[in-house]
SEVEXDO-204183 format. One record per residue (C-alpha): x, y, z; residue in three letters; residue number from 1. Coordinates in steps of 0.02 Angstrom, whole numbers. Example, Ala and Ser with C-alpha at 12.3 -4.5 7.8 and 13.67 -1.06 7.14 Angstrom:
<recs>
> 615 -225 390 Ala 1
> 684 -53 357 Ser 2
</recs>
This chain:
<recs>
> 5281 -7648 2611 Met 1
> 5350 -7620 2781 Tyr 2
> 5379 -7436 2751 Lys 3
> 5190 -7420 2702 Glu 4
> 5134 -7515 2863 Leu 5
> 5261 -7413 2962 Arg 6
> 5179 -7250 2908 Ser 7
> 5003 -7308 2917 Val 8
> 5026 -7351 3096 Leu 9
> 5128 -7196 3144 Ala 10
> 4998 -7086 3057 Asn 11
> 4846 -7161 3152 Leu 12
> 4745 -7032 3272 Pro 13
> 4801 -7047 3454 Gly 14
> 4622 -7113 3495 Ala 15
> 4646 -7248 3361 Trp 16
> 4818 -7305 3441 Lys 17
> 4770 -7312 3609 Arg 18
> 4609 -7432 3552 Ala 19
> 4738 -7537 3457 Val 20
> 4855 -7552 3614 Leu 21
> 4704 -7589 3721 Ile 22
> 4635 -7721 3597 Ala 23
> 4808 -7800 3592 Phe 24
> 4823 -7799 3785 Asp 25
> 4663 -7870 3810 Phe 26
> 4712 -8027 3682 Ala 27
> 4881 -8035 3759 Ala 28
> 4828 -8050 3928 Leu 29
> 4694 -8177 3889 Ser 30
> 4813 -8276 3802 Phe 31
> 4932 -8273 3956 Ala 32
> 4817 -8335 4071 Leu 33
> 4755 -8479 3961 Trp 34
> 4941 -8527 3930 Ser 35
> 4972 -8514 4121 Ser 36
> 4828 -8636 4145 Tyr 37
> 4891 -8756 3994 Ala 38
> 5070 -8750 4063 Leu 39
> 5019 -8782 4246 Arg 40
> 4906 -8946 4190 Tyr 41
> 5015 -8981 4037 Gly 42
> 4880 -9009 3930 Val 43
> 4807 -8890 3805 Val 44
> 4617 -8856 3834 Phe 45
> 4486 -8736 3792 Phe 46
> 4353 -8650 3904 Pro 47
> 4211 -8776 3916 Ile 48
> 4087 -8667 4020 Asn 49
> 4048 -8499 4076 Leu 50
> 4153 -8509 4241 Asp 51
> 4305 -8545 4129 Gln 52
> 4285 -8412 4008 Ala 53
> 4242 -8293 4144 Leu 54
> 4411 -8327 4223 Ile 55
> 4503 -8313 4066 Ile 56
> 4423 -8148 4029 Leu 57
> 4441 -8077 4201 Ser 58
> 4623 -8050 4184 Ala 59
> 4614 -7919 4047 Pro 60
> 4471 -7843 4128 Ile 61
> 4543 -7809 4291 Val 62
> 4722 -7765 4204 Ala 63
> 4670 -7640 4071 Ile 64
> 4595 -7505 4190 Pro 65
> 4748 -7514 4304 Ile 66
> 4855 -7501 4147 Phe 67
> 4763 -7341 4098 Ile 68
> 4775 -7274 4280 Arg 69
> 4954 -7309 4266 Met 70
> 4990 -7211 4110 Gly 71
> 5042 -7367 3997 Leu 72
> 4935 -7288 3849 Tyr 73
> 4987 -7104 3869 Arg 74
> 5179 -7147 3809 Ser 75
> 5210 -7126 3624 Val 76
> 5282 -7306 3569 Ile 77
> 5428 -7227 3454 Arg 78
> 5495 -7129 3602 Tyr 79
> 5473 -7250 3734 Leu 80
> 5612 -7253 3859 Pro 81
> 5694 -7409 3925 Glu 82
> 5647 -7355 4093 Arg 83
> 5455 -7395 4042 Ala 84
> 5491 -7564 4071 Met 85
> 5486 -7539 4263 Trp 86
> 5311 -7456 4250 Thr 87
> 5248 -7598 4156 Ile 88
> 5313 -7729 4276 Leu 89
> 5229 -7626 4413 Gln 90
> 5067 -7607 4313 Ala 91
> 5077 -7806 4294 Met 92
> 5114 -7839 4481 Thr 93
> 4957 -7740 4535 Val 94
> 4867 -7814 4396 Ala 95
> 4893 -7992 4459 Thr 96
> 4881 -7958 4633 Leu 97
> 4707 -7877 4603 Cys 98
> 4650 -8027 4497 Trp 99
> 4707 -8151 4628 Val 100
> 4601 -8057 4758 Val 101
> 4458 -8069 4632 Leu 102
> 4491 -8258 4602 Val 103
> 4508 -8287 4784 Phe 104
> 4325 -8198 4822 Leu 105
> 4257 -8304 4675 Ser 106
> 4322 -8454 4761 Glu 107
> 4241 -8419 4916 Met 108
> 4088 -8414 4815 Ala 109
> 4112 -8589 4749 Gly 110
> 4161 -8544 4574 Arg 111
> 4317 -8653 4565 Gly 112
> 4490 -8663 4618 Ile 113
> 4645 -8587 4546 Val 114
> 4810 -8673 4567 Pro 115
> 4943 -8561 4663 Arg 116
> 5065 -8572 4512 Ser 117
> 4948 -8492 4386 Val 118
> 4966 -8308 4439 Pro 119
> 5155 -8323 4448 Ile 120
> 5146 -8391 4274 Leu 121
> 5022 -8274 4220 Tyr 122
> 5133 -8126 4290 Trp 123
> 5286 -8187 4197 Thr 124
> 5196 -8208 4028 Leu 125
> 5098 -8049 4037 Gly 126
> 5250 -7955 4079 Ser 127
> 5345 -8030 3929 Ile 128
> 5207 -8007 3809 Leu 129
> 5148 -7828 3867 Ile 130
> 5334 -7767 3877 Gly 131
> 5402 -7852 3732 Gly 132
> 5263 -7786 3613 Ser 133
> 5296 -7616 3669 Arg 134
> 5482 -7617 3627 Phe 135
> 5461 -7730 3469 Ala 136
> 5336 -7595 3407 Ala 137
> 5476 -7468 3440 Lys 138
> 5605 -7548 3354 Lys 139
> 5488 -7573 3207 Phe 140
> 5435 -7393 3196 Leu 141
> 5607 -7330 3216 Leu 142
> 5699 -7453 3108 Ser 143
> 5829 -7381 2988 Arg 144
> 5756 -7327 2828 Gly 145
> 5596 -7298 2900 Ser 146
> 5496 -7141 2856 Ala 147
> 5475 -7021 3000 His 148
> 5288 -6969 2981 Pro 149
> 5335 -6840 3118 Ser 150
> 5441 -6725 3008 Gly 151
> 5615 -6694 2959 His 152
> 5754 -6781 3091 Pro 153
> 5836 -6657 3215 Val 154
> 5953 -6677 3360 Ala 155
> 5935 -6556 3510 Ile 156
> 6101 -6498 3589 Tyr 157
> 6086 -6490 3776 Gly 158
> 5989 -6614 3870 Ala 159
> 5938 -6503 4019 Gly 160
> 5776 -6442 4079 Glu 161
> 5748 -6319 3925 Ala 162
> 5806 -6464 3797 Gly 163
> 5667 -6572 3889 Ala 164
> 5542 -6431 3873 Gln 165
> 5577 -6412 3696 Leu 166
> 5576 -6597 3650 Ala 167
> 5397 -6598 3721 Val 168
> 5342 -6455 3627 Ala 169
> 5415 -6520 3467 Leu 170
> 5333 -6677 3479 Arg 171
> 5169 -6593 3525 Asn 172
> 5180 -6510 3360 Gln 173
> 5200 -6665 3268 Gly 174
> 5314 -6595 3123 Arg 175
> 5479 -6652 3193 Thr 176
> 5568 -6813 3219 Phe 177
> 5679 -6794 3373 Ile 178
> 5828 -6923 3348 Val 179
> 5909 -6885 3495 Gly 180
> 6002 -6761 3625 Phe 181
> 6181 -6708 3619 Ile 182
> 6258 -6664 3771 Asp 183
> 6445 -6620 3838 Asp 184
> 6405 -6702 4008 Asn 185
> 6478 -6870 4018 Gln 186
> 6354 -6924 4156 Ala 187
> 6216 -6905 4049 Leu 188
> 6271 -6998 3893 Arg 189
> 6175 -7158 3863 Gly 190
> 6039 -7118 3966 Arg 191
> 5865 -7061 3912 Asp 192
> 5802 -6892 3934 Val 193
> 5604 -6865 3907 Ala 194
> 5616 -7038 3827 Gly 195
> 5766 -6976 3705 Ile 196
> 5930 -7048 3704 Arg 197
> 6076 -6935 3758 Val 198
> 6227 -6941 3636 Phe 199
> 6405 -6871 3637 Ser 200
> 6458 -6738 3523 Pro 201
> 6572 -6853 3436 Gln 202
> 6418 -6962 3393 Asp 203
> 6344 -6811 3289 Leu 204
> 6425 -6895 3121 Ser 205
> 6332 -7064 3164 Tyr 206
> 6164 -6969 3187 Leu 207
> 6188 -6899 3025 Val 208
> 6233 -7059 2933 Thr 209
> 6117 -7169 3014 Glu 210
> 5960 -7058 3055 Tyr 211
> 5989 -6914 2921 Gly 212
> 5991 -6775 3043 Val 213
> 5981 -6606 2952 Lys 214
> 5976 -6483 3096 Glu 215
> 6036 -6456 3265 Val 216
> 5942 -6361 3391 Ile 217
> 6041 -6281 3536 Leu 218
> 5941 -6284 3690 Ser 219
> 6058 -6195 3801 Ile 220
> 5974 -6020 3845 Pro 221
> 6110 -5963 3963 Ser 222
> 6259 -5995 3848 Ile 223
> 6367 -5862 3826 Asn 224
> 6442 -5796 3653 Ala 225
> 6607 -5875 3651 Ser 226
> 6532 -6041 3702 Arg 227
> 6403 -6040 3577 Gln 228
> 6524 -5980 3446 Lys 229
> 6637 -6138 3486 Glu 230
> 6476 -6265 3473 Ile 231
> 6422 -6189 3300 Val 232
> 6596 -6193 3235 Thr 233
> 6605 -6386 3289 Arg 234
> 6435 -6433 3207 Ile 235
> 6421 -6326 3061 Ser 236
> 6570 -6404 2982 Gly 237
> 6466 -6545 2951 Gln 238
> 6329 -6463 2833 Gly 239
> 6190 -6443 2974 Leu 240
> 6075 -6316 2994 Lys 241
> 6090 -6240 3162 Ile 242
> 5940 -6159 3256 Arg 243
> 5933 -6102 3442 Thr 244
> 5818 -6063 3586 Leu 245
> 5797 -5877 3640 Pro 246
> 5910 -5830 3771 Asn 247
> 5871 -5844 3959 Leu 248
> 5818 -5668 3991 Ala 249
> 5673 -5667 3833 Asp 250
> 5612 -5843 3903 Leu 251
> 5593 -5792 4088 Val 252
> 5515 -5614 4027 Ser 253
> 5388 -5719 3934 Gly 254
> 5434 -5639 3763 Lys 255
> 5461 -5806 3691 Tyr 256
> 5410 -5983 3724 Leu 257
> 5516 -6131 3742 Val 258
> 5444 -6201 3578 Ser 259
> 5488 -6033 3489 Gln 260
> 5655 -6086 3414 Ile 261
> 5736 -5967 3295 Arg 262
> 5884 -5932 3173 Glu 263
> 6060 -5894 3242 Ile 264
> 6096 -5726 3199 Asp 265
> 6288 -5690 3130 Ile 266
> 6301 -5559 3273 Asp 267
> 6286 -5693 3395 Glu 268
> 6460 -5772 3325 Leu 269
> 6551 -5603 3339 Leu 270
> 6605 -5651 3530 Gly 271
> 6566 -5464 3586 Arg 272
> 6531 -5471 3776 Ser 273
> 6372 -5381 3806 Ser 274
> 6348 -5244 3930 Val 275
> 6174 -5206 3980 Pro 276
> 6105 -5024 3952 Ala 277
> 6123 -4897 4081 Asp 278
> 5939 -4860 4124 Ala 279
> 5980 -4701 4194 Asp 280
> 6074 -4635 4045 Leu 281
> 5947 -4695 3925 Val 282
> 5794 -4626 4035 Arg 283
> 5882 -4454 4036 Arg 284
> 5895 -4441 3867 Met 285
> 5718 -4502 3802 Ile 286
> 5585 -4503 3945 Ala 287
> 5452 -4374 3931 Gly 288
> 5544 -4279 3795 Lys 289
> 5482 -4247 3620 Thr 290
> 5622 -4321 3510 Ile 291
> 5651 -4318 3308 Met 292
> 5741 -4443 3210 Val 293
> 5812 -4396 3037 Thr 294
> 5826 -4546 2926 Gly 295
> 5688 -4637 3036 Ala 296
> 5651 -4775 2914 Gly 297
> 5838 -4823 2885 Gly 298
> 5920 -4975 2961 Ser 299
> 5999 -4867 3109 Ile 300
> 5861 -4731 3120 Gly 301
> 5729 -4866 3133 Ser 302
> 5813 -4967 3262 Glu 303
> 5832 -4806 3354 Leu 304
> 5643 -4782 3345 Cys 305
> 5601 -4940 3413 Arg 306
> 5723 -4912 3564 Leu 307
> 5650 -4746 3592 Ile 308
> 5457 -4787 3604 Val 309
> 5514 -4915 3748 Lys 310
> 5577 -4770 3854 Trp 311
> 5409 -4674 3854 Ala 312
> 5446 -4518 3758 Pro 313
> 5321 -4375 3746 Gln 314
> 5320 -4377 3555 Arg 315
> 5430 -4463 3417 Leu 316
> 5443 -4367 3273 Val 317
> 5495 -4472 3114 Leu 318
> 5581 -4367 2992 Phe 319
> 5598 -4474 2815 Glu 320
> 5629 -4436 2646 Ala 321
> 5577 -4604 2584 Asn 322
> 5395 -4623 2571 Glu 323
> 5374 -4810 2575 Phe 324
> 5509 -4814 2734 Ala 325
> 5420 -4699 2818 Leu 326
> 5249 -4785 2803 Tyr 327
> 5330 -4956 2854 Gln 328
> 5415 -4896 3028 Ile 329
> 5258 -4782 3067 Glu 330
> 5160 -4926 3043 Arg 331
> 5269 -5040 3138 Glu 332
> 5285 -4924 3282 Leu 333
> 5108 -4882 3290 Ser 334
> 5056 -5065 3309 Ala 335
> 5177 -5091 3475 Ile 336
> 5170 -4924 3581 Thr 337
> 5029 -4796 3633 Asp 338
> 5158 -4665 3625 Gln 339
> 5129 -4513 3510 Ala 340
> 5217 -4549 3344 Val 341
> 5222 -4417 3204 Val 342
> 5279 -4457 3033 Pro 343
> 5339 -4314 2937 Val 344
> 5386 -4343 2751 Leu 345
> 5533 -4220 2701 Gly 346
> 5720 -4200 2656 Ser 347
> 5853 -4135 2768 Ile 348
> 5922 -4038 2613 Val 349
> 5750 -3934 2640 Asn 350
> 5800 -3813 2771 Arg 351
> 5620 -3751 2781 Ala 352
> 5552 -3915 2804 Arg 353
> 5666 -3969 2946 Val 354
> 5632 -3796 3041 Asp 355
> 5451 -3824 3030 Glu 356
> 5460 -3998 3089 Ala 357
> 5555 -3940 3231 Ile 358
> 5452 -3797 3284 Lys 359
> 5287 -3864 3252 Gln 360
> 5305 -4020 3380 Phe 361
> 5430 -3936 3499 Gly 362
> 5577 -4051 3478 Val 363
> 5692 -4067 3613 Gln 364
> 5831 -4214 3549 Val 365
> 5880 -4224 3385 Val 366
> 5963 -4402 3322 Phe 367
> 6026 -4358 3143 His 368
> 6043 -4521 3058 Ala 369
> 5991 -4469 2876 Ala 370
> 6129 -4482 2760 Ala 371
> 6183 -4576 2592 His 372
> 6296 -4708 2652 Lys 373
> 6333 -4850 2519 His 374
> 6508 -4806 2478 Val 375
> 6522 -4862 2289 Pro 376
> 6359 -4773 2256 Leu 377
> 6414 -4614 2340 Val 378
> 6572 -4626 2258 Glu 379
> 6476 -4632 2078 Ala 380
> 6371 -4499 2149 Asn 381
> 6477 -4385 2223 Ala 382
> 6389 -4219 2197 Leu 383
> 6220 -4282 2263 Glu 384
> 6323 -4376 2419 Gly 385
> 6403 -4207 2454 Ile 386
> 6233 -4109 2449 Tyr 387
> 6138 -4244 2558 Asn 388
> 6275 -4277 2685 Asn 389
> 6350 -4110 2712 Val 390
> 6236 -3975 2668 Val 391
> 6084 -4091 2737 Gly 392
> 6189 -4107 2896 Ser 393
> 6225 -3930 2908 Leu 394
> 6036 -3876 2883 Asn 395
> 5983 -4004 3025 Val 396
> 6113 -3939 3146 Ala 397
> 6063 -3755 3115 Asn 398
> 5897 -3786 3123 Ala 399
> 5919 -3878 3292 Ala 400
> 6027 -3727 3364 Phe 401
> 5911 -3593 3305 Asp 402
> 5754 -3678 3384 Asn 403
> 5834 -3721 3544 Gly 404
> 5866 -3912 3540 Val 405
> 5926 -3972 3699 Glu 406
> 6030 -4114 3630 Ser 407
> 6090 -4155 3457 Phe 408
> 6172 -4321 3403 Val 409
> 6253 -4348 3249 Leu 410
> 6265 -4537 3185 Ile 411
> 6434 -4540 3111 Ser 412
> 6553 -4675 3027 Ser 413
> 6728 -4764 3052 Asp 414
> 6746 -4709 2880 Lys 415
> 6761 -4529 2929 Ala 416
> 6938 -4570 2989 Val 417
> 7067 -4533 2855 His 418
> 6933 -4549 2728 Pro 419
> 6985 -4626 2560 Thr 420
> 6790 -4608 2483 Asn 421
> 6681 -4482 2470 Val 422
> 6548 -4547 2597 Met 423
> 6684 -4551 2733 Gly 424
> 6734 -4379 2681 Ala 425
> 6557 -4316 2692 Thr 426
> 6540 -4394 2860 Lys 427
> 6701 -4307 2924 Arg 428
> 6634 -4131 2874 Trp 429
> 6477 -4169 2976 Ala 430
> 6569 -4209 3119 Glu 431
> 6674 -4031 3104 Leu 432
> 6502 -3949 3084 Ile 433
> 6422 -4019 3236 Val 434
> 6586 -3980 3337 Ala 435
> 6569 -3805 3266 Gln 436
> 6387 -3790 3329 Lys 437
> 6453 -3840 3489 Ala 438
> 6568 -3719 3508 Arg 439
> 6434 -3580 3465 Glu 440
> 6330 -3642 3582 Ala 441
> 6459 -3635 3730 Ala 442
> 6512 -3470 3673 Arg 443
> 6322 -3408 3686 Lys 444
> 6295 -3508 3848 Glu 445
> 6134 -3581 3776 Thr 446
> 6158 -3754 3869 Asn 447
> 6131 -3848 3699 Gln 448
> 6229 -4001 3678 Arg 449
> 6295 -4062 3516 Phe 450
> 6399 -4221 3491 Cys 451
> 6446 -4347 3354 Ser 452
> 6451 -4545 3368 Val 453
> 6562 -4633 3264 Arg 454
> 6557 -4834 3257 Phe 455
> 6601 -4959 3128 Gly 456
> 6483 -5080 3021 Asn 457
> 6319 -5142 3086 Val 458
> 6262 -5318 3047 Leu 459
> 6116 -5327 2933 Gly 460
> 6105 -5145 2905 Ser 461
> 6039 -5093 2739 Asn 462
> 6176 -5096 2603 Gly 463
> 6294 -5195 2698 Ser 464
> 6392 -5345 2667 Val 465
> 6282 -5467 2770 Val 466
> 6115 -5449 2670 Pro 467
> 6228 -5467 2503 Leu 468
> 6297 -5627 2573 Phe 469
> 6125 -5702 2630 Lys 470
> 6047 -5669 2456 Glu 471
> 6220 -5746 2364 Gln 472
> 6209 -5894 2487 Ile 473
> 6016 -5912 2446 Ala 474
> 6053 -5916 2265 Lys 475
> 6184 -6054 2286 Gly 476
> 6339 -5942 2275 Gly 477
> 6465 -5891 2238 Pro 478
> 6492 -5777 2383 Val 479
> 6599 -5625 2319 Thr 480
> 6743 -5550 2416 Leu 481
> 6833 -5393 2382 Thr 482
> 6991 -5443 2455 Asp 483
> 7022 -5607 2561 Pro 484
> 7129 -5500 2692 Thr 485
> 6987 -5357 2706 Met 486
> 6944 -5327 2890 Thr 487
> 6782 -5241 2965 Arg 488
> 6737 -5190 3142 Tyr 489
> 6551 -5252 3177 Phe 490
> 6420 -5239 3310 Met 491
> 6242 -5286 3304 Ser 492
> 6111 -5155 3256 Ile 493
> 6017 -5163 3433 His 494
> 6184 -5132 3520 Glu 495
> 6231 -4978 3416 Ala 496
> 6062 -4907 3448 Ala 497
> 6075 -4925 3637 Glu 498
> 6240 -4848 3628 Leu 499
> 6205 -4703 3521 Ile 500
> 6069 -4650 3647 Val 501
> 6167 -4665 3803 Gln 502
> 6325 -4574 3730 Ala 503
> 6202 -4438 3687 Gly 504
> 6172 -4426 3877 Ala 505
> 6358 -4431 3912 Leu 506
> 6375 -4280 3804 Ser 507
> 6466 -4118 3883 Gln 508
> 6447 -4025 3704 Gly 509
> 6571 -4055 3554 Gly 510
> 6614 -4240 3594 Asp 511
> 6655 -4369 3465 Val 512
> 6606 -4529 3546 Phe 513
> 6682 -4693 3485 Val 514
> 6586 -4856 3517 Leu 515
> 6701 -4991 3566 Glu 516
> 6697 -5112 3427 Met 517
> 6816 -5252 3482 Gly 518
> 6918 -5346 3369 Thr 519
> 6908 -5322 3179 Pro 520
> 6838 -5473 3081 Ile 521
> 6911 -5552 2925 Leu 522
> 6778 -5541 2795 Ile 523
> 6809 -5712 2739 Arg 524
> 6776 -5778 2907 Asp 525
> 6611 -5695 2895 Leu 526
> 6560 -5770 2739 Ala 527
> 6609 -5941 2799 Glu 528
> 6515 -5922 2958 Asn 529
> 6357 -5877 2862 Met 530
> 6382 -6019 2730 Ile 531
> 6392 -6143 2886 Arg 532
> 6237 -6063 2977 Leu 533
> 6142 -6095 2815 Ala 534
> 6186 -6285 2828 Gly 535
> 6319 -6274 2689 Leu 536
> 6488 -6314 2669 Thr 537
> 6624 -6202 2583 Val 538
> 6692 -6259 2433 Arg 539
> 6877 -6254 2423 Asp 540
> 7031 -6345 2384 Glu 541
> 7016 -6447 2560 Ser 542
> 6832 -6475 2508 Gln 543
> 6803 -6482 2324 Pro 544
> 6631 -6563 2340 Asn 545
> 6559 -6414 2460 Gly 546
> 6398 -6324 2417 Asp 547
> 6462 -6132 2399 Ile 548
> 6613 -6052 2319 Asp 549
> 6687 -5891 2394 Ile 550
> 6779 -5789 2254 Val 551
> 6874 -5628 2262 Thr 552
> 6823 -5489 2145 Val 553
> 6936 -5347 2178 Gly 554
> 6913 -5189 2281 Lys 555
> 6778 -5067 2244 Arg 556
> 6814 -4894 2212 Pro 557
> 6851 -4796 2376 Gly 558
> 6860 -4945 2494 Glu 559
> 6998 -4989 2626 Lys 560
> 7074 -5153 2664 Leu 561
> 7054 -5110 2852 Tyr 562
> 6953 -4966 2945 Glu 563
> 7015 -4848 3076 Glu 564
> 6913 -4784 3236 Leu 565
> 7038 -4645 3297 Phe 566
> 7139 -4490 3219 Tyr 567
> 7245 -4506 3366 Asp 568
> 7225 -4664 3483 Glu 569
> 7336 -4578 3624 Thr 570
> 7212 -4444 3653 Asn 571
> 7062 -4568 3674 Val 572
> 6983 -4556 3842 Arg 573
> 6860 -4665 3948 Ala 574
> 6686 -4625 3992 Thr 575
> 6575 -4699 4136 Ser 576
> 6509 -4823 4001 His 577
> 6635 -4967 3965 Pro 578
> 6580 -4965 3775 Lys 579
> 6593 -4781 3743 Ile 580
> 6762 -4691 3724 Leu 581
> 6790 -4511 3691 Arg 582
> 6909 -4461 3547 Ala 583
> 6998 -4291 3527 Ala 584
> 6898 -4176 3420 Asn 585
> 6975 -4067 3277 Ser 586
> 7039 -3911 3298 Asp 587
> 6979 -3848 3134 Thr 588
> 6928 -3661 3156 Ser 589
> 6748 -3588 3119 Lys 590
> 6823 -3467 2989 Glu 591
> 6916 -3620 2894 Glu 592
> 6750 -3715 2891 Ile 593
> 6642 -3583 2846 Glu 594
> 6761 -3538 2703 Thr 595
> 6772 -3708 2641 Ala 596
> 6566 -3729 2658 Leu 597
> 6555 -3574 2555 Ser 598
> 6671 -3633 2422 Thr 599
> 6595 -3814 2429 Leu 600
> 6431 -3750 2396 Met 601
> 6469 -3636 2251 Arg 602
> 6548 -3809 2158 Thr 603
> 6389 -3894 2205 Leu 604
> 6297 -3752 2116 Asp 605
> 6407 -3762 1964 Glu 606
> 6403 -3954 1979 Gln 607
> 6585 -3958 1963 Asn 608
> 6623 -4126 2034 Glu 609
> 6815 -4121 2003 Arg 610
> 6823 -3956 2111 Glu 611
> 6701 -4026 2242 Ala 612
> 6800 -4177 2274 Arg 613
> 6961 -4071 2290 Arg 614
> 6878 -3946 2424 Ile 615
> 6805 -4097 2503 Leu 616
> 6967 -4196 2548 Phe 617
> 7094 -4043 2563 Glu 618
> 6981 -3967 2715 Thr 619
> 6994 -4131 2821 Ile 620
> 7178 -4174 2792 Gln 621
</recs>
């Protein structure tokens, strides 16, 4: 019965709630004044004439407008702070004084005498009734076990200005019950911010037990990655879902509102120190130029396109073999930019189609991102992988060279270093082809720049481990690992796109740039972090009742336990950008490359996979 009553009261429209409060206050203040007279005279009496009735009714008639003016009916009872009692006392004092003035005027008019002790008794009883009723109602509405009609219970981590704004925004939405703030600042603990109690991080388990908190929202927009990782690790061990405010730069720029909380991306927990893009490098590479991106519908290609359109190119040519992917990225870009975006449906293995696209639109810069990159699939379809990644890259590089393209940037991979699989070997071949084109451009003095950019895994890219883990977690597990000791380098897709463009601007021709990838990460740690971010727990020996199992299934064909970024770390040189390094290039001669290519093409024509694999790996040893 109590739950139903609480639910009815909490779900009343705002106007009805105010009406109920006003009606209660009217009755309570009338009772307070009547009781004051009864206490003063020592007898229980009832108004016997109009004058006495008017005296009793005058108290609430004077007080209610004052209460309205001082905001007593603007507060939400469930979130009423303790300091509201001070406001109630102030309002009651003003109301009592105004009533005394009214009574004095009425006495002068000959309408009766009010004993001097009555106003004091009235102020005391009125304060108790009005203040006590508010906090009794708050206690009733927030008592343990009550249904919270405003939504699921959450805690906000961070009781600063952003946290207070977030609390107001969430209240206005009416779908969330804010149990309390959590803050590391000891001076704030036990106090109220925006009418909400501030707790210590150590109190989180109490909030989970007593109030059923299921989610924590980080409201510290200026927090750095390492601090955020520390907080998330501390919270996620309790099986709570974690979300966060957008970063401070996005809030200031107006890209997001404080109320627009979002999921924490796994790349935010990498602990990588971000370096803002060098605007001069990006502008030099993009502004006012006609740019073509091959593989424009892929994960890297599409992110490059999103970055490019922000820097005012003359035209962006989207070259893509997948019709649906091309449709998706063209539609997305057209909705966010007025720049000329040209979709071109075609495959890089079709040299004539690549030539036509470059000639027709006068392409000045090519970002070559088109490739088959999924290691097990390319391993199982080696001939197609070689044809697309090697022959296709040769077609694009030749077309760019023959048509006078100013800058050519190959998107390579850390798997190109000492490759153990077909995909990595084809990427190394593509690097060698680009290097030969750079030498040819230098020899003929065409002022064309050809370079490669090599980096590790990109979080969230198509076919990567992150989408796979997300899918497995959504299904309730298990999350599958190939080996518990396997490590990989990771960076965010946005950071990768920015660094690729800046590396292209730094090119002197023939460069192999390596993006600084930080520290390799255990894939098991990645899986555990993703499980925790989903508000779940890992099931293992120490926690047999956890939510998600992590199981080892063994290495896939061609996989390494760890990846490398350089053939020779002693020959790595720094560039003007702290996140971009310049690696030593191959000394493979033009004749060797041409001879190997000719033989490789013959094995492809003959569909001789065994011989094609042999040539593929022998040439790059």
